[in-house]
Structures are given as C-alpha cells and as structure tokens.
C-alpha positions as CSV (number, residue, x, y, z in Angstrom):
1,X,7.9,-2.1,-45.9
2,X,10.1,-1.5,-43.1
3,X,8.4,1.7,-41.9
4,X,5.5,-0.6,-41.7
5,X,7.1,-3.2,-39.9
6,X,8.3,-0.8,-37.5
7,X,4.8,1.1,-36.6
8,X,3.3,-2.1,-36.3
9,X,6.3,-3.0,-33.5
10,X,5.6,0.3,-31.6
11,X,1.9,-0.2,-32.0
12,X,2.2,-3.7,-30.3
13,X,4.4,-2.4,-27.4
14,X,1.9,0.4,-26.7
15,X,-0.9,-2.0,-26.3
16,X,1.1,-4.3,-24.2
17,X,2.2,-1.4,-21.9
18,X,-1.3,-0.3,-21.8
19,X,-2.7,-3.5,-21.0
20,X,-0.9,-3.7,-17.4
21,X,-3.5,-2.2,-15.1
22,X,-3.2,-2.3,-11.5
23,X,-6.4,-2.5,-9.5
24,X,-6.9,-1.3,-6.1
25,X,-9.9,-2.2,-4.2
26,X,-9.2,-0.5,-1.2
27,X,-8.6,-3.2,1.4
28,X,-6.9,-1.7,4.1
29,X,-4.2,-3.9,6.1
30,X,-4.6,-5.5,8.9
31,X,-4.0,-3.0,12.0
32,X,-0.8,-4.0,13.7
33,X,-1.1,-5.6,17.4
34,X,0.1,-3.5,20.3
35,X,2.9,-5.9,21.2
36,X,4.4,-6.3,17.5
37,X,4.3,-2.3,17.2
38,X,6.2,-1.8,20.1
39,X,8.9,-4.2,18.7
40,X,9.1,-2.2,15.5
41,X,8.5,1.5,16.9
42,X,9.9,1.2,20.8
43,X,8.3,2.5,23.7
44,X,5.0,0.5,25.4
45,X,2.7,-1.9,24.0
46,X,0.1,0.4,25.4
47,X,1.0,3.4,23.6
48,X,-0.1,1.5,20.8
49,X,-3.3,-0.4,22.3
50,X,-6.9,1.2,21.0
51,X,-8.2,0.9,24.3
52,X,-5.5,3.3,25.5
53,X,-6.2,6.1,23.3
54,X,-8.2,8.4,26.4
55,X,-5.4,7.8,28.4
56,X,-3.1,9.6,25.7
57,X,-4.6,12.7,25.6
58,X,-5.5,13.3,28.9
59,X,-9.0,12.8,28.5
60,X,-11.0,10.5,30.5
C-alpha cells in the first residue's frame, strides 16, 4: 500500500513539474534610446544613434 502511495506521489510531482512550460513568442525588447545607452555604457549618444552608423565605419 505504501509503495502505491509513493508511486502516486512521484507521478503527481512529475506531472506538476512537466506542466510548467515557458512560452517565448519571440518578442524583441524595445531598443534603448541613444541617451539612455550613453548613460549605461558611456561615450557619446551619437555612438548609439541608428542614423550615425555610416559615420562609425568611415563610409559615406
């Protein structure tokens, strides 16, 4: 009788653990504004602005 109760307990715990599923729908986080990136990482806000990419690589 005790073995049946133990097996049932193990089965219930296993089912509870497998029912915990994390869904990732692929949402991308919002990009950081240039001013906030400057505060976090240092440097100039121009370094993080998307319109300044050409200037960073020396291409015009």
